[in-house]
C-alpha positions as CSV (number, residue, x, y, z in Angstrom):
1,M,100.5,20.6,123.1
2,K,100.0,21.2,119.4
3,K,102.2,24.0,117.8
4,V,101.3,26.1,114.8
5,T,103.9,26.8,112.2
6,F,104.2,30.2,110.6
7,K,103.0,28.8,107.3
8,D,99.9,27.3,108.9
9,F,99.2,30.5,110.8
10,M,99.4,32.6,107.6
11,S,97.2,30.1,105.8
12,K,94.5,30.6,108.4
13,H,94.2,34.2,107.4
14,V,95.1,34.4,103.7
15,D,95.2,32.0,100.8
16,I,99.0,31.8,100.3
17,K,99.9,30.5,96.9
18,F,102.9,28.1,96.3
19,W,105.0,30.8,94.7
20,E,104.3,33.2,97.5
21,W,105.4,30.8,100.1
22,E,108.6,30.0,98.2
23,L,109.3,33.7,98.2
24,I,108.5,34.1,101.9
25,K,110.8,31.1,102.7
26,L,113.7,33.0,101.1
27,K,113.3,35.8,103.7
28,L,112.6,33.7,106.8
29,Q,115.4,33.0,109.2
30,Q,115.4,30.6,112.2
31,K,116.3,32.3,115.5
32,D,117.0,30.5,118.8
33,F,117.2,32.1,122.2
34,K,118.4,30.7,125.5
35,K,116.4,31.1,128.7
36,G,117.0,34.5,130.2
37,E,118.3,36.0,127.0
38,L,117.0,39.5,126.0
39,I,115.3,39.3,122.6
40,L,114.6,43.0,122.5
41,K,116.1,45.7,124.8
42,A,114.4,48.9,125.8
43,G,116.0,51.8,123.9
44,D,116.7,49.8,120.8
45,V,114.6,50.1,117.7
46,C,112.5,47.0,116.9
47,E,113.5,46.1,113.4
48,D,112.4,42.5,113.2
49,V,109.1,40.5,113.5
50,L,109.6,37.1,115.2
51,F,106.9,34.4,115.2
52,I,107.4,32.1,118.2
53,E,107.3,28.4,117.4
54,E,108.5,26.9,120.7
55,G,109.1,28.2,124.2
56,Y,107.8,31.1,126.3
57,A,108.8,34.8,126.4
58,R,107.7,37.9,128.2
59,A,107.3,41.5,127.1
60,Y,107.6,44.0,130.0
61,V,108.2,47.6,130.7
62,I,110.4,49.0,133.5
63,D,109.3,52.2,135.3
64,Q,111.6,54.9,136.6
65,N,111.9,53.1,140.0
66,G,113.1,49.9,138.4
67,K,109.9,48.0,138.8
68,D,108.8,45.9,135.8
69,Y,105.3,45.4,134.5
70,T,104.4,42.5,132.3
71,W,102.8,43.5,129.0
72,S,102.3,40.2,127.4
73,I,103.3,36.5,127.6
74,M,104.2,34.9,124.2
75,F,103.8,31.2,123.5
76,N,102.6,28.9,120.7
77,N,100.0,26.2,121.4
78,E,96.3,25.5,121.1
79,N,95.6,28.2,123.7
80,S,97.6,31.0,122.0
81,R,96.1,34.0,120.3
82,V,97.6,36.4,117.8
83,E,99.0,38.6,120.6
84,N,100.8,35.6,122.1
85,L,102.6,34.5,118.9
86,F,104.7,37.5,117.8
87,L,107.8,38.8,119.5
88,L,108.0,42.5,118.8
89,D,107.3,46.0,120.0
90,F,104.7,46.9,117.4
91,D,104.9,50.7,117.9
92,S,108.7,50.7,117.6
93,F,108.5,48.5,114.5
94,L,106.1,50.8,112.8
95,S,107.4,54.2,113.8
96,G,111.2,53.5,114.1
97,R,111.2,55.0,117.6
98,A,113.1,53.4,120.4
99,S,111.3,50.5,122.1
100,R,109.9,51.0,125.6
101,L,109.4,47.3,125.9
102,E,111.9,44.6,126.8
103,I,111.3,41.0,125.7
104,E,113.0,38.2,127.6
105,A,113.0,34.4,126.9
106,L,111.4,32.7,129.8
107,S,112.6,29.4,128.5
108,D,114.7,28.2,125.5
109,C,112.8,29.6,122.5
110,K,112.7,28.9,118.8
111,A,111.3,31.6,116.4
112,V,111.2,32.5,112.7
113,R,112.3,36.0,111.8
114,F,111.9,38.5,109.0
115,S,113.1,42.1,109.0
116,K,111.2,45.2,108.3
117,K,113.0,45.6,105.0
118,D,112.1,42.0,104.1
119,L,108.5,42.5,105.1
120,S,108.3,45.6,102.9
121,F,109.8,43.6,100.0
122,L,107.2,40.8,100.4
123,Q,104.3,43.3,100.7
124,D,105.3,44.8,97.4
125,K,105.5,41.4,95.7
126,S,102.5,39.7,97.2
127,K,99.0,41.1,97.8
128,N,98.4,38.2,100.2
129,V,101.4,39.2,102.4
130,E,100.1,42.8,102.3
131,R,96.6,41.7,103.3
132,F,98.1,39.5,106.1
133,S,100.1,42.4,107.4
134,R,97.0,44.6,107.5
135,L,95.0,42.0,109.3
136,M,97.8,41.6,111.9
137,S,97.9,45.4,112.4
138,E,94.1,45.5,112.8
139,H,94.3,42.7,115.4
140,G,97.1,44.6,117.2
141,Y,94.9,47.6,117.5
142,S,91.9,45.6,118.6
143,Y,93.9,43.8,121.3
144,L,95.3,47.0,122.7
145,H,91.8,48.6,122.6
146,N,90.2,45.7,124.5
147,L,93.1,45.3,127.0
148,L,92.7,49.0,128.1
149,L,88.9,48.7,128.3
150,D,89.1,45.5,130.3
151,R,91.5,47.0,132.8
152,Q,89.1,50.0,133.3
153,T,85.8,48.1,133.3
154,K,86.4,44.6,134.5
155,S,87.0,43.6,138.1
156,A,90.2,41.9,139.2
157,K,88.3,38.7,139.7
158,E,86.8,38.9,136.1
159,R,90.3,39.5,134.7
160,V,91.7,36.5,136.6
161,E,88.7,34.3,135.5
162,E,89.3,35.3,131.8
163,F,93.0,34.5,132.2
164,L,92.2,31.0,133.6
165,K,89.9,30.3,130.6
166,T,92.6,31.1,128.0
167,K,96.0,30.8,129.7
168,R,95.6,28.7,132.8
169,H,98.6,26.5,131.9
170,L,100.9,29.5,132.4
171,L,100.4,29.2,136.2
172,D,102.8,26.3,136.1
173,I,105.3,28.1,133.9
174,V,105.4,31.9,134.6
175,P,106.3,33.3,138.1
176,Q,103.2,34.5,139.9
177,Y,104.4,38.1,140.3
178,Q,104.7,38.3,136.5
179,I,101.2,37.0,136.0
180,A,99.9,39.4,138.6
181,S,101.5,42.4,136.9
182,L,100.0,41.2,133.6
183,L,96.6,41.3,135.2
184,D,97.3,44.6,136.9
185,I,97.0,43.3,140.4
186,T,99.4,42.5,143.2
187,P,100.7,39.0,143.8
188,Q,98.9,38.9,147.1
189,H,95.6,39.8,145.5
190,L,96.1,37.1,142.8
191,S,96.7,34.5,145.5
192,R,93.5,35.5,147.3
193,L,91.5,35.4,144.1
194,K,92.9,32.0,143.2
195,R,91.8,30.6,146.5
196,E,88.4,32.2,146.0
197,I,88.1,30.6,142.6
198,N,89.4,27.3,144.1
199,I,92.7,27.3,142.2
200,D,95.5,25.5,144.1
201,E,98.7,27.6,144.7
């Protein structure tokens, strides 16, 4: 599957000049994570933005009874959207509060990283970086807005059908119970709906 580099992704949204990219490159760092490694731990402050280039990761929250709920699956291919490409707790990154999310590598992952300090520096130096950051913030709000509305207004079957349109390949990669919690249904309900929609287990 075709991957998108961070430079290509930025260029889709803003017209990055040569000198701007040369400046950005000075701040980018390559980060590799092994399968099962925690990329972000609940209770820590999220101080970095990571753009995933290869592999799969999962953001989740653990309730007081120790049960985890999938918030997002991160990956980079032709099916990915903005919310799948970044590894971070957006609220913690913006506010400096402790993260409530944990992010775990579901496979070996490669990402590029820049810190909050570096992002602030780049925003000061480049209007295009500032604009890109604003666009990503707007998208983050839009994603959360629609996620909450969909969970309140769409049926479980509609949520599963939407998932199959955009992320069907994850059925072969991510455990079913994690996909079920992402869709806010039980694994048993997901199995029934997959049979109803004629998706093989």
